[in-house]
C-alpha positions in Angstrom: -27.8 -9.6 13.6 -27.2 -12.4 11.1 -25.4 -11.9 7.9 -28.4 -12.4 5.6 -30.2 -9.6 7.4 -27.2 -7.3 7.2 -26.6 -7.9 3.5 -30.1 -6.6 2.7 -29.5 -3.2 4.3 -30.3 -0.4 1.8 -28.1 2.7 1.7 -26.3 5.0 -0.7 -23.0 3.5 0.4 -22.5 0.1 2.0 -19.0 -0.7 3.3 -17.8 -3.9 4.8 -14.7 -3.3 7.0 -12.2 -6.2 6.5 -8.8 -6.6 7.9 -7.9 -8.6 4.8 -8.5 -5.5 2.6 -5.1 -4.3 1.4 -6.0 -1.7 -1.3 -8.7 0.6 0.0 -8.9 2.5 3.3 -12.2 3.7 4.7 -11.0 7.3 4.5 -10.4 6.9 0.7 -14.0 5.8 0.0 -15.4 8.6 2.1 -13.4 11.2 0.2 -15.8 10.4 -2.7 -18.9 10.6 -0.6 -21.3 13.5 0.1 -22.3 14.2 3.7 -26.0 13.7 3.0 -25.5 10.1 1.8 -26.8 7.3 3.9 -23.9 5.0 4.9 -24.0 1.5 6.4 -20.8 -0.1 7.8 -20.5 -3.8 8.5 -18.0 -4.6 11.3 -17.1 -8.2 11.4 -17.1 -10.7 14.3 -14.1 -11.4 16.5 -11.7 -13.3 14.3 -12.7 -11.5 11.1 -15.0 -12.3 8.2 -14.7 -15.7 6.4 -13.8 -15.7 2.7 -17.4 -16.9 1.9 -18.8 -13.9 3.9 -16.6 -11.4 2.1 -17.6 -12.9 -1.3 -21.2 -12.6 -0.4 -20.7 -8.9 0.5 -18.9 -8.4 -2.8 -21.6 -10.2 -4.8 -24.3 -8.0 -3.3 -22.6 -4.7 -4.1 -20.8 -3.8 -0.9 -17.5 -2.0 -1.0 -14.7 -3.3 1.0 -12.4 -1.1 3.1 -9.8 -1.3 5.8 -9.2 0.8 8.9 -5.5 0.4 8.5 -2.8 -2.0 9.5 -3.8 -2.4 13.1 -6.3 -5.1 13.8 -8.9 -3.9 16.3 -11.4 -5.8 18.4 -14.9 -5.7 16.9 -16.3 -3.1 19.4 -13.2 -0.9 19.0 -13.4 -1.1 15.2 -17.0 0.1 15.2 -16.0 3.1 17.3 -13.0 3.9 15.2 -15.0 3.6 11.9 -17.7 5.9 13.2 -15.1 8.4 14.2 -13.5 8.3 10.8 -16.9 8.8 9.1 -17.7 11.8 11.3 -14.3 13.3 10.8 -14.3 12.9 7.0 -17.9 14.0 6.4 -18.3 17.0 8.7 
């Protein structure tokens, strides 16, 4: 899916996962979330998001979060993020 389509997703909580995020972990955002809220996660391409892409996410109201210090492949990051969401919200 291209970025312009992804940016338009509607949800209670929209989170872009970025390895450059240094302040906020996904788990921390989820601690403030109810289990009945609709959540959308954006997992970047191999090599990570560009600065322009991250700025676009920020400008359109997405929260930015990290999975931690380890940089994962895109398909692994998606699985890890889903596991964190399930663990934190059930």
